[in-house]
LUMBABA-485323 format. One record per residue (C-alpha): residue number from 0; chain; x, y, z. Coordinates in Angstrom, 2 decimals. Layout:
N
+------+-------+---------+---------+---------+
: loke : kolse :      xx :      yy :      zz :
+------+-------+---------+---------+---------+
:  NUM :     A :       X :       Y :       Z :
...
+------+-------+---------+---------+---------+
END
This chain:
404
+------+-------+---------+---------+---------+
: loke : kolse :      xx :      yy :      zz :
+------+-------+---------+---------+---------+
:    0 :     A :  255.97 :  100.54 :  207.89 :
:    1 :     A :  254.01 :  100.42 :  211.08 :
:    2 :     A :  251.07 :   98.20 :  211.78 :
:    3 :     A :  247.58 :   99.70 :  211.59 :
:    4 :     A :  247.03 :  101.98 :  214.54 :
:    5 :     A :  244.34 :  101.40 :  217.10 :
:    6 :     A :  241.23 :  103.50 :  217.72 :
:    7 :     A :  241.90 :  107.21 :  218.17 :
:    8 :     A :  240.11 :  109.53 :  220.61 :
:    9 :     A :  238.93 :  112.99 :  219.70 :
:   10 :     A :  242.28 :  114.38 :  220.79 :
:   11 :     A :  243.93 :  112.10 :  218.23 :
:   12 :     A :  245.71 :  109.97 :  220.78 :
:   13 :     A :  245.80 :  106.22 :  220.60 :
:   14 :     A :  243.39 :  104.53 :  222.98 :
:   15 :     A :  245.52 :  101.40 :  223.27 :
:   16 :     A :  249.15 :  102.21 :  224.10 :
:   17 :     A :  251.83 :   99.84 :  222.99 :
:   18 :     A :  254.14 :   99.88 :  225.95 :
:   19 :     A :  253.62 :   97.99 :  229.17 :
:   20 :     A :  254.64 :  101.09 :  231.05 :
:   21 :     A :  251.65 :  102.93 :  229.63 :
:   22 :     A :  249.33 :  100.02 :  230.33 :
:   23 :     A :  250.54 :  100.13 :  233.91 :
:   24 :     A :  248.65 :  103.39 :  234.51 :
:   25 :     A :  245.40 :  101.44 :  234.80 :
:   26 :     A :  246.87 :   98.71 :  236.95 :
:   27 :     A :  245.33 :  100.08 :  240.12 :
:   28 :     A :  241.87 :   99.26 :  241.49 :
:   29 :     A :  238.63 :   99.68 :  239.58 :
:   30 :     A :  235.36 :  101.02 :  240.93 :
:   31 :     A :  234.27 :   97.60 :  242.17 :
:   32 :     A :  237.40 :   97.03 :  244.19 :
:   33 :     A :  238.86 :   94.51 :  241.77 :
:   34 :     A :  242.46 :   94.59 :  240.74 :
:   35 :     A :  243.34 :   96.30 :  237.45 :
:   36 :     A :  245.00 :   93.10 :  236.28 :
:   37 :     A :  241.68 :   91.22 :  236.53 :
:   38 :     A :  239.88 :   94.00 :  234.65 :
:   39 :     A :  242.62 :   93.98 :  232.05 :
:   40 :     A :  242.29 :   90.20 :  231.66 :
:   41 :     A :  238.53 :   90.45 :  231.13 :
:   42 :     A :  239.08 :   93.03 :  228.42 :
:   43 :     A :  242.02 :   91.31 :  226.75 :
:   44 :     A :  240.73 :   87.74 :  226.48 :
:   45 :     A :  238.05 :   88.32 :  223.79 :
:   46 :     A :  240.14 :   91.01 :  222.11 :
:   47 :     A :  243.02 :   88.57 :  221.68 :
:   48 :     A :  240.85 :   86.17 :  219.70 :
:   49 :     A :  239.40 :   88.97 :  217.60 :
:   50 :     A :  242.82 :   90.50 :  216.98 :
:   51 :     A :  244.19 :   87.14 :  215.88 :
:   52 :     A :  241.34 :   86.68 :  213.43 :
:   53 :     A :  241.94 :   90.17 :  212.03 :
:   54 :     A :  245.62 :   89.39 :  211.82 :
:   55 :     A :  245.03 :   86.21 :  209.82 :
:   56 :     A :  242.57 :   87.98 :  207.51 :
:   57 :     A :  244.94 :   90.89 :  206.91 :
:   58 :     A :  247.85 :   88.51 :  206.28 :
:   59 :     A :  245.77 :   86.61 :  203.70 :
:   60 :     A :  244.81 :   89.88 :  202.00 :
:   61 :     A :  248.43 :   91.04 :  201.91 :
:   62 :     A :  249.47 :   87.66 :  200.46 :
:   63 :     A :  246.99 :   87.93 :  197.58 :
:   64 :     A :  247.89 :   91.59 :  197.00 :
:   65 :     A :  251.64 :   90.93 :  197.00 :
:   66 :     A :  251.39 :   87.95 :  194.62 :
:   67 :     A :  249.11 :   89.76 :  192.17 :
:   68 :     A :  251.18 :   92.96 :  192.12 :
:   69 :     A :  254.43 :   91.01 :  191.68 :
:   70 :     A :  253.06 :   89.15 :  188.67 :
:   71 :     A :  251.89 :   92.46 :  187.16 :
:   72 :     A :  255.26 :   94.10 :  187.77 :
:   73 :     A :  257.17 :   91.14 :  186.32 :
:   74 :     A :  255.08 :   90.94 :  183.15 :
:   75 :     A :  255.22 :   94.67 :  182.45 :
:   76 :     A :  258.97 :   94.84 :  183.18 :
:   77 :     A :  259.68 :   91.94 :  180.82 :
:   78 :     A :  257.52 :   93.47 :  178.09 :
:   79 :     A :  259.24 :   96.85 :  178.45 :
:   80 :     A :  262.74 :   95.38 :  178.19 :
:   81 :     A :  262.15 :   92.52 :  175.76 :
:   82 :     A :  259.46 :   93.77 :  173.38 :
:   83 :     A :  259.73 :   97.57 :  173.59 :
:   84 :     A :  263.54 :   97.56 :  173.74 :
:   85 :     A :  263.91 :   99.88 :  176.77 :
:   86 :     A :  266.55 :   97.71 :  178.40 :
:   87 :     A :  267.67 :   99.95 :  181.26 :
:   88 :     A :  268.05 :   97.54 :  184.15 :
:   89 :     A :  269.66 :   99.86 :  186.74 :
:   90 :     A :  267.43 :  102.81 :  185.89 :
:   91 :     A :  264.38 :  100.61 :  186.27 :
:   92 :     A :  265.60 :   99.37 :  189.64 :
:   93 :     A :  266.24 :  102.97 :  190.73 :
:   94 :     A :  262.74 :  104.07 :  189.76 :
:   95 :     A :  260.95 :  101.07 :  191.25 :
:   96 :     A :  262.86 :  101.14 :  194.53 :
:   97 :     A :  262.53 :  104.92 :  194.69 :
:   98 :     A :  258.75 :  104.58 :  194.54 :
:   99 :     A :  258.85 :  103.25 :  198.11 :
:  100 :     A :  259.25 :  106.85 :  199.24 :
:  101 :     A :  255.50 :  107.19 :  198.66 :
:  102 :     A :  254.54 :  104.30 :  200.95 :
:  103 :     A :  254.46 :  106.41 :  204.10 :
:  104 :     A :  252.39 :  109.24 :  202.53 :
:  105 :     A :  250.05 :  106.53 :  201.21 :
:  106 :     A :  249.72 :  105.13 :  204.74 :
:  107 :     A :  248.89 :  108.60 :  206.07 :
:  108 :     A :  246.29 :  109.01 :  203.32 :
:  109 :     A :  244.60 :  105.74 :  204.34 :
:  110 :     A :  244.59 :  106.83 :  207.98 :
:  111 :     A :  243.15 :  110.18 :  206.97 :
:  112 :     A :  240.33 :  108.52 :  205.04 :
:  113 :     A :  239.54 :  106.19 :  207.94 :
:  114 :     A :  239.66 :  109.01 :  210.55 :
:  115 :     A :  238.07 :  111.89 :  208.68 :
:  116 :     A :  236.41 :  113.21 :  211.85 :
:  117 :     A :  239.81 :  113.91 :  213.45 :
:  118 :     A :  241.77 :  117.06 :  212.53 :
:  119 :     A :  244.80 :  116.10 :  210.45 :
:  120 :     A :  247.19 :  117.86 :  212.84 :
:  121 :     A :  245.99 :  115.69 :  215.73 :
:  122 :     A :  246.00 :  112.56 :  213.56 :
:  123 :     A :  249.59 :  113.19 :  212.47 :
:  124 :     A :  250.66 :  113.83 :  216.07 :
:  125 :     A :  249.02 :  110.57 :  217.14 :
:  126 :     A :  250.67 :  108.67 :  214.28 :
:  127 :     A :  254.12 :  110.03 :  215.09 :
:  128 :     A :  253.56 :  109.25 :  218.77 :
:  129 :     A :  252.66 :  105.68 :  217.85 :
:  130 :     A :  255.83 :  105.38 :  215.78 :
:  131 :     A :  257.86 :  106.71 :  218.70 :
:  132 :     A :  256.19 :  104.28 :  221.13 :
:  133 :     A :  256.81 :  101.36 :  218.78 :
:  134 :     A :  260.44 :  102.39 :  218.38 :
:  135 :     A :  260.87 :  102.66 :  222.15 :
:  136 :     A :  259.37 :   99.20 :  222.54 :
:  137 :     A :  261.84 :   97.77 :  220.02 :
:  138 :     A :  264.78 :   99.45 :  221.76 :
:  139 :     A :  263.79 :   98.19 :  225.20 :
:  140 :     A :  263.21 :   94.68 :  223.88 :
:  141 :     A :  266.58 :   94.57 :  222.09 :
:  142 :     A :  269.26 :   93.68 :  224.63 :
:  143 :     A :  271.98 :   94.94 :  222.30 :
:  144 :     A :  270.57 :   98.50 :  222.35 :
:  145 :     A :  272.82 :  101.17 :  223.85 :
:  146 :     A :  271.71 :  103.97 :  226.14 :
:  147 :     A :  272.53 :  106.44 :  223.38 :
:  148 :     A :  270.05 :  104.69 :  221.09 :
:  149 :     A :  267.35 :  104.84 :  223.75 :
:  150 :     A :  268.02 :  108.53 :  224.32 :
:  151 :     A :  267.97 :  109.34 :  220.58 :
:  152 :     A :  265.71 :  106.71 :  218.99 :
:  153 :     A :  265.33 :  108.42 :  215.63 :
:  154 :     A :  269.08 :  108.29 :  215.01 :
:  155 :     A :  268.79 :  104.57 :  215.67 :
:  156 :     A :  265.89 :  104.44 :  213.20 :
:  157 :     A :  267.95 :  106.15 :  210.49 :
:  158 :     A :  270.83 :  103.71 :  211.01 :
:  159 :     A :  268.49 :  100.75 :  210.77 :
:  160 :     A :  266.85 :  102.10 :  207.62 :
:  161 :     A :  270.26 :  102.63 :  206.02 :
:  162 :     A :  271.29 :   99.06 :  206.95 :
:  163 :     A :  268.11 :   97.43 :  205.63 :
:  164 :     A :  268.09 :   99.55 :  202.46 :
:  165 :     A :  271.74 :   98.78 :  201.72 :
:  166 :     A :  271.20 :   95.03 :  202.11 :
:  167 :     A :  268.19 :   95.11 :  199.77 :
:  168 :     A :  269.84 :   97.39 :  197.21 :
:  169 :     A :  272.97 :   95.26 :  196.95 :
:  170 :     A :  270.84 :   92.11 :  196.71 :
:  171 :     A :  268.73 :   93.64 :  193.93 :
:  172 :     A :  271.77 :   94.95 :  192.07 :
:  173 :     A :  273.38 :   91.51 :  191.94 :
:  174 :     A :  270.34 :   90.26 :  190.01 :
:  175 :     A :  270.69 :   92.85 :  187.27 :
:  176 :     A :  274.47 :   92.45 :  187.04 :
:  177 :     A :  274.36 :   88.65 :  186.96 :
:  178 :     A :  271.70 :   88.56 :  184.21 :
:  179 :     A :  274.37 :   88.76 :  181.50 :
:  180 :     A :  276.95 :   86.63 :  183.33 :
:  181 :     A :  275.12 :   83.36 :  183.98 :
:  182 :     A :  272.21 :   81.29 :  182.70 :
:  183 :     A :  268.56 :   82.08 :  183.46 :
:  184 :     A :  268.30 :   78.67 :  185.14 :
:  185 :     A :  271.16 :   79.38 :  187.52 :
:  186 :     A :  269.86 :   82.88 :  188.16 :
:  187 :     A :  266.38 :   81.67 :  189.11 :
:  188 :     A :  267.51 :   78.72 :  191.20 :
:  189 :     A :  270.23 :   80.46 :  193.22 :
:  190 :     A :  268.44 :   83.75 :  193.88 :
:  191 :     A :  265.27 :   82.07 :  195.08 :
:  192 :     A :  267.22 :   80.03 :  197.60 :
:  193 :     A :  266.90 :   83.17 :  199.75 :
:  194 :     A :  264.06 :   81.31 :  201.52 :
:  195 :     A :  266.66 :   78.94 :  202.97 :
:  196 :     A :  268.89 :   81.82 :  204.10 :
:  197 :     A :  265.90 :   83.65 :  205.60 :
:  198 :     A :  265.27 :   80.65 :  207.82 :
:  199 :     A :  268.97 :   80.31 :  208.63 :
:  200 :     A :  269.18 :   83.96 :  209.74 :
:  201 :     A :  265.91 :   83.69 :  211.69 :
:  202 :     A :  267.46 :   81.23 :  214.13 :
:  203 :     A :  270.23 :   83.48 :  215.54 :
:  204 :     A :  268.64 :   86.91 :  214.91 :
:  205 :     A :  265.00 :   86.19 :  215.82 :
:  206 :     A :  265.81 :   83.36 :  218.25 :
:  207 :     A :  263.53 :   81.06 :  216.31 :
:  208 :     A :  263.75 :   77.44 :  217.36 :
:  209 :     A :  264.61 :   74.97 :  214.58 :
:  210 :     A :  261.51 :   72.95 :  213.73 :
:  211 :     A :  261.37 :   69.89 :  211.55 :
:  212 :     A :  258.19 :   70.92 :  209.70 :
:  213 :     A :  259.64 :   74.32 :  208.79 :
:  214 :     A :  262.95 :   72.84 :  207.67 :
:  215 :     A :  261.13 :   70.29 :  205.50 :
:  216 :     A :  258.92 :   73.03 :  204.04 :
:  217 :     A :  261.88 :   75.19 :  203.07 :
:  218 :     A :  263.73 :   72.24 :  201.53 :
:  219 :     A :  260.65 :   71.24 :  199.50 :
:  220 :     A :  260.37 :   74.82 :  198.25 :
:  221 :     A :  264.03 :   74.89 :  197.22 :
:  222 :     A :  263.62 :   71.55 :  195.42 :
:  223 :     A :  260.59 :   73.00 :  193.62 :
:  224 :     A :  262.66 :   75.97 :  192.44 :
:  225 :     A :  265.41 :   73.64 :  191.20 :
:  226 :     A :  262.83 :   71.57 :  189.29 :
:  227 :     A :  261.45 :   74.71 :  187.61 :
:  228 :     A :  264.94 :   75.98 :  186.75 :
:  229 :     A :  266.55 :   72.75 :  185.52 :
:  230 :     A :  263.71 :   70.31 :  184.83 :
:  231 :     A :  263.42 :   71.18 :  181.14 :
:  232 :     A :  266.90 :   72.58 :  180.64 :
:  233 :     A :  268.31 :   72.57 :  177.13 :
:  234 :     A :  271.69 :   73.17 :  175.62 :
:  235 :     A :  270.49 :   76.48 :  174.23 :
:  236 :     A :  269.64 :   77.67 :  177.72 :
:  237 :     A :  273.04 :   76.69 :  178.98 :
:  238 :     A :  274.68 :   78.79 :  176.27 :
:  239 :     A :  272.91 :   81.94 :  177.48 :
:  240 :     A :  275.71 :   82.42 :  179.97 :
:  241 :     A :  279.29 :   82.25 :  178.76 :
:  242 :     A :  281.30 :   79.51 :  180.42 :
:  243 :     A :  284.03 :   81.97 :  181.38 :
:  244 :     A :  281.66 :   84.25 :  183.32 :
:  245 :     A :  279.15 :   81.73 :  184.62 :
:  246 :     A :  281.02 :   80.90 :  187.84 :
:  247 :     A :  281.48 :   84.57 :  188.69 :
:  248 :     A :  277.82 :   85.28 :  187.94 :
:  249 :     A :  276.70 :   82.39 :  190.13 :
:  250 :     A :  278.89 :   83.57 :  193.00 :
:  251 :     A :  277.53 :   87.09 :  192.63 :
:  252 :     A :  273.88 :   86.01 :  192.62 :
:  253 :     A :  274.65 :   83.74 :  195.57 :
:  254 :     A :  275.73 :   86.80 :  197.55 :
:  255 :     A :  272.49 :   88.48 :  196.50 :
:  256 :     A :  270.46 :   85.50 :  197.69 :
:  257 :     A :  272.13 :   85.60 :  201.11 :
:  258 :     A :  271.60 :   89.35 :  201.43 :
:  259 :     A :  267.95 :   89.13 :  200.43 :
:  260 :     A :  267.32 :   86.53 :  203.11 :
:  261 :     A :  269.15 :   88.77 :  205.59 :
:  262 :     A :  267.06 :   91.77 :  204.52 :
:  263 :     A :  263.79 :   89.95 :  205.26 :
:  264 :     A :  264.97 :   88.94 :  208.72 :
:  265 :     A :  266.37 :   92.40 :  209.52 :
:  266 :     A :  263.04 :   93.98 :  208.66 :
:  267 :     A :  261.22 :   91.60 :  210.99 :
:  268 :     A :  263.73 :   92.23 :  213.78 :
:  269 :     A :  264.07 :   95.99 :  213.42 :
:  270 :     A :  260.62 :   96.80 :  211.96 :
:  271 :     A :  262.35 :   99.37 :  209.76 :
:  272 :     A :  261.40 :   99.24 :  206.08 :
:  273 :     A :  263.85 :  100.17 :  203.30 :
:  274 :     A :  263.47 :  103.88 :  202.62 :
:  275 :     A :  262.68 :  105.05 :  199.10 :
:  276 :     A :  263.96 :  108.52 :  199.94 :
:  277 :     A :  267.38 :  106.98 :  200.62 :
:  278 :     A :  267.26 :  105.40 :  197.17 :
:  279 :     A :  266.19 :  108.62 :  195.43 :
:  280 :     A :  268.82 :  110.76 :  197.16 :
:  281 :     A :  271.81 :  108.40 :  196.97 :
:  282 :     A :  271.40 :  105.79 :  194.25 :
:  283 :     A :  271.03 :  108.26 :  191.37 :
:  284 :     A :  274.83 :  108.71 :  191.43 :
:  285 :     A :  275.62 :  105.63 :  189.27 :
:  286 :     A :  273.17 :  106.78 :  186.55 :
:  287 :     A :  275.47 :  109.41 :  184.95 :
:  288 :     A :  278.47 :  107.11 :  185.43 :
:  289 :     A :  276.70 :  104.30 :  183.57 :
:  290 :     A :  275.73 :  106.77 :  180.82 :
:  291 :     A :  279.25 :  108.16 :  180.37 :
:  292 :     A :  280.85 :  104.72 :  180.27 :
:  293 :     A :  278.28 :  103.49 :  177.77 :
:  294 :     A :  277.22 :  100.55 :  179.94 :
:  295 :     A :  273.66 :  101.85 :  180.17 :
:  296 :     A :  272.71 :  104.90 :  178.11 :
:  297 :     A :  270.13 :  107.04 :  179.86 :
:  298 :     A :  266.98 :  107.57 :  177.83 :
:  299 :     A :  263.71 :  109.12 :  178.99 :
:  300 :     A :  260.89 :  106.66 :  178.26 :
:  301 :     A :  258.05 :  107.89 :  176.07 :
:  302 :     A :  254.69 :  106.69 :  174.79 :
:  303 :     A :  253.72 :  103.13 :  175.60 :
:  304 :     A :  257.02 :  102.52 :  177.37 :
:  305 :     A :  256.38 :  105.39 :  179.79 :
:  306 :     A :  252.81 :  104.26 :  180.49 :
:  307 :     A :  253.79 :  100.65 :  181.16 :
:  308 :     A :  256.76 :  101.78 :  183.24 :
:  309 :     A :  254.41 :  103.77 :  185.49 :
:  310 :     A :  252.24 :  100.67 :  185.90 :
:  311 :     A :  255.30 :   98.56 :  186.70 :
:  312 :     A :  256.55 :  101.08 :  189.27 :
:  313 :     A :  253.13 :  101.29 :  190.93 :
:  314 :     A :  252.85 :   97.50 :  191.03 :
:  315 :     A :  256.29 :   97.26 :  192.65 :
:  316 :     A :  255.33 :   99.80 :  195.31 :
:  317 :     A :  252.15 :   97.83 :  196.08 :
:  318 :     A :  254.14 :   94.59 :  196.24 :
:  319 :     A :  256.77 :   96.08 :  198.55 :
:  320 :     A :  254.23 :   97.55 :  200.94 :
:  321 :     A :  252.06 :   94.44 :  201.13 :
:  322 :     A :  255.08 :   92.14 :  201.38 :
:  323 :     A :  256.54 :   94.10 :  204.30 :
:  324 :     A :  253.19 :   93.98 :  206.09 :
:  325 :     A :  253.08 :   90.23 :  205.44 :
:  326 :     A :  256.54 :   89.83 :  207.00 :
:  327 :     A :  255.54 :   91.82 :  210.09 :
:  328 :     A :  252.32 :   89.83 :  210.53 :
:  329 :     A :  253.83 :   86.36 :  209.98 :
:  330 :     A :  257.51 :   85.52 :  209.57 :
:  331 :     A :  260.33 :   86.11 :  207.06 :
:  332 :     A :  260.42 :   82.40 :  206.25 :
:  333 :     A :  256.72 :   82.15 :  205.37 :
:  334 :     A :  256.87 :   85.38 :  203.36 :
:  335 :     A :  259.96 :   84.22 :  201.48 :
:  336 :     A :  258.39 :   80.90 :  200.55 :
:  337 :     A :  255.17 :   82.71 :  199.60 :
:  338 :     A :  257.19 :   84.84 :  197.20 :
:  339 :     A :  258.31 :   81.65 :  195.44 :
:  340 :     A :  254.69 :   81.09 :  194.42 :
:  341 :     A :  255.18 :   83.91 :  191.92 :
:  342 :     A :  257.40 :   81.59 :  189.84 :
:  343 :     A :  254.41 :   79.34 :  189.22 :
:  344 :     A :  251.98 :   82.25 :  188.82 :
:  345 :     A :  254.18 :   84.02 :  186.27 :
:  346 :     A :  254.48 :   80.80 :  184.25 :
:  347 :     A :  250.68 :   80.41 :  184.25 :
:  348 :     A :  250.23 :   84.07 :  183.26 :
:  349 :     A :  252.72 :   83.70 :  180.40 :
:  350 :     A :  250.78 :   80.69 :  179.16 :
:  351 :     A :  247.43 :   82.51 :  179.30 :
:  352 :     A :  248.51 :   85.88 :  177.88 :
:  353 :     A :  251.32 :   84.96 :  175.49 :
:  354 :     A :  250.71 :   81.28 :  174.75 :
:  355 :     A :  254.08 :   80.19 :  176.12 :
:  356 :     A :  254.32 :   76.50 :  176.90 :
:  357 :     A :  253.62 :   75.51 :  180.49 :
:  358 :     A :  256.23 :   72.78 :  180.84 :
:  359 :     A :  256.02 :   69.69 :  182.99 :
:  360 :     A :  258.89 :   70.99 :  185.12 :
:  361 :     A :  257.02 :   74.25 :  185.75 :
:  362 :     A :  253.90 :   72.36 :  186.83 :
:  363 :     A :  255.73 :   69.88 :  189.07 :
:  364 :     A :  257.96 :   72.55 :  190.58 :
:  365 :     A :  255.01 :   74.86 :  191.12 :
:  366 :     A :  253.06 :   72.14 :  192.89 :
:  367 :     A :  256.05 :   71.41 :  195.13 :
:  368 :     A :  256.35 :   75.11 :  196.03 :
:  369 :     A :  252.60 :   75.31 :  196.69 :
:  370 :     A :  252.76 :   72.23 :  198.93 :
:  371 :     A :  255.71 :   73.71 :  200.82 :
:  372 :     A :  253.83 :   76.97 :  201.33 :
:  373 :     A :  250.73 :   75.12 :  202.58 :
:  374 :     A :  252.81 :   73.09 :  205.05 :
:  375 :     A :  254.68 :   76.17 :  206.26 :
:  376 :     A :  251.43 :   78.15 :  206.59 :
:  377 :     A :  249.98 :   75.43 :  208.79 :
:  378 :     A :  253.13 :   75.35 :  210.94 :
:  379 :     A :  253.14 :   79.15 :  211.27 :
:  380 :     A :  249.43 :   79.26 :  212.15 :
:  381 :     A :  249.93 :   76.58 :  214.78 :
:  382 :     A :  252.86 :   78.48 :  216.25 :
:  383 :     A :  250.94 :   81.77 :  216.37 :
:  384 :     A :  247.96 :   80.07 :  218.04 :
:  385 :     A :  250.20 :   78.44 :  220.67 :
:  386 :     A :  251.83 :   81.80 :  221.41 :
:  387 :     A :  248.42 :   83.42 :  221.85 :
:  388 :     A :  247.26 :   80.66 :  224.19 :
:  389 :     A :  250.47 :   80.94 :  226.17 :
:  390 :     A :  249.95 :   84.69 :  226.65 :
:  391 :     A :  246.44 :   84.10 :  228.01 :
:  392 :     A :  247.71 :   81.28 :  230.25 :
:  393 :     A :  250.53 :   83.44 :  231.62 :
:  394 :     A :  248.11 :   86.27 :  232.33 :
:  395 :     A :  245.75 :   83.90 :  234.14 :
:  396 :     A :  248.62 :   82.62 :  236.28 :
:  397 :     A :  249.65 :   86.18 :  237.15 :
:  398 :     A :  246.10 :   86.97 :  238.30 :
:  399 :     A :  245.89 :   83.84 :  240.43 :
:  400 :     A :  249.25 :   84.59 :  242.04 :
:  401 :     A :  248.10 :   88.15 :  242.75 :
:  402 :     A :  244.86 :   86.98 :  244.37 :
:  403 :     A :  246.71 :   84.49 :  246.55 :
+------+-------+---------+---------+---------+
END
């Protein structure tokens, strides 16, 4: 999932290259005898502010889109399994994750609509060139990259996609397996602790400095999840998971929580989204095995089940695309904590649509999660603004040194 491309000329080529090497072509002297660096500074200063505003607006839009689509997907999936009786957990995961294969064609369609005046062949060439430039930038920025990766970047891309997809698939599979092994409370609380692991992985992998406000925000969010999961716990809920399997289920979902946090950080670091084609081509293999063993009989959905399943799959694809964009625009930690807001939103939706009780624990826990997200959003915005100001300051210093 690449970020929105910049303006395209009639030839279909990007007018704003990504790499410093390409920017260096204009680093000579302009018609007035001024250095290219000064001209570049004059053009970049206002653009930086505008780009930051667009970035914040797009991040806010992706947040709303991801939260809304996740609630829709959750409600339809629960209704399909609980009320319509089509309880095919792995098949549903295969279909929803496989829908990500359509994210890239959807991106091309949006670009085509926005750039109708450009021939599609030129637009596609420009898009692929932008992907190649972005990949080259990642490889040159990553000190661990080998010369072989730089020479053959698309092989590197395939490896990264396989790594990210595997981490996400295993994390998602642990959820479905642990559903029948542990309690819903344990399942919710442990899996959503991925926000903590996302922050933990961000420190070594993204070289993010530990900050007190971010640590406090993550801890408040985790406390909010625990309040939602255990605040109104009853003995009946505890009996949902057999005592003999509960420990194993908790350990399994704990692994899934760690892997999901790792997946979010890997996507931010590698900028390689999980590939739906990988899911469609590889992860169908367990379907016949599950059918033959009787663990999950394969049945083609029909009628209302099929219609709602299509809605659920579409909602999941929208959530995945918007969530990945949100990660790339902000940080894995902020995105992970933002995802916890869905716990509160789903509880509110259940109360409105199905009349289910909105418990005190759900309200208190939801408010804690919302407060944590607000605090983390402020910290992230402050950090992004400081980085932008530092870039402008560094550029100003370079110009002054050059003039001297």
